[in-house]
C-alpha positions, -999 to 999 in steps of 0.1 A, spaced: 69 633 -5 60 666 12 23 656 11 29 625 32 47 646 58 18 671 57 -7 643 63 14 629 91 15 664 106 -23 667 104 -27 632 120 -3 640 149 -19 675 153 -52 657 158 -37 634 184 -22 665 200 -56 680 204 -71 648 219 -42 641 243 -39 678 253 -76 680 261 -73 650 284 -40 663 298 -51 698 307 -82 686 326 -66 688 361 -36 710 356 -29 746 348 -27 750 310 6 770 311 22 742 332 8 717 307 23 736 278 57 738 296 57 700 301 47 694 264 74 718 252 100 701 273 91 667 258 94 683 223 127 698 232 141 664 243 128 647 212 140 672 187 175 677 202 178 639 204 171 636 167 197 663 160 223 647 182 218 611 171 216 623 135 250 640 139 235 673 127 247 696 155 277 708 134 253 726 111 246 751 139 278 769 130 266 778 96 233 794 106 234 832 98 220 860 119 190 865 96 181 829 100 186 830 137 162 860 140 134 843 121 138 809 138 136 827 172 106 847 161 90 814 149 97 799 183 81 828 201 50 826 178 49 788 183 51 792 221 24 818 222 2 797 199 6 766 222 -1 786 253 -34 800 239 -43 767 223 -39 748 256 -59 775 275 -87 772 248 -86 734 251 -89 737 289 -119 759 287 -137 747 255 -147 716 237 -119 701 216 -144 696 187 -149 734 186 -114 746 195 -95 726 169 -115 738 139 -112 774 150 -74 769 155 -73 758 119 -82 793 109 -44 796 111 -44 781 76 -64 811 63 -43 836 82 -12 819 68 -25 822 32 -32 859 38 2 866 54 20 845 27 4 867 1 13 899 19 49 891 29 61 863 7 42 871 -25 26 836 -23 2 827 -51 -35 832 -45 -54 812 -70 -92 808 -72 -87 773 -57 -67 788 -28 -94 815 -22 -122 789 -24 -104 766 1 -98 794 25 -134 805 23 -145 769 31 -122 767 61 -134 801 73 -171 791 69 -164 758 87 -148 776 115 -176 801 118 -202 772 118 -182 756 147 -183 789 166 -221 792 165 -238 772 191 
């Protein structure tokens, strides 16, 4: 089932890039990010509230809070830089470069989470890297 969620994530990430490129055309990219984040905030809290999941907040430990907050900070910075890049560059070049995050995630997963690095993973990461480099060259 996780593969379906991952494919849906990729599809909506693609829509995000297209919608964002159009949306940042005539507005400051930081303001655009704040608006986007507010929409996400409303949607996700709505899902939590309507799903009666709010009581679970009491069981979240300090360690989990720390890493969820750090994840939020990283996400916010990623979005700010992504929207700035979209505002200044072509979406067809920005999006593939942004996907270098996959390669960076593989490396960080190996370093910090002892994630497996198989020949298939290395080859896939090399393909993504090469594709991103090709998109950088004009």
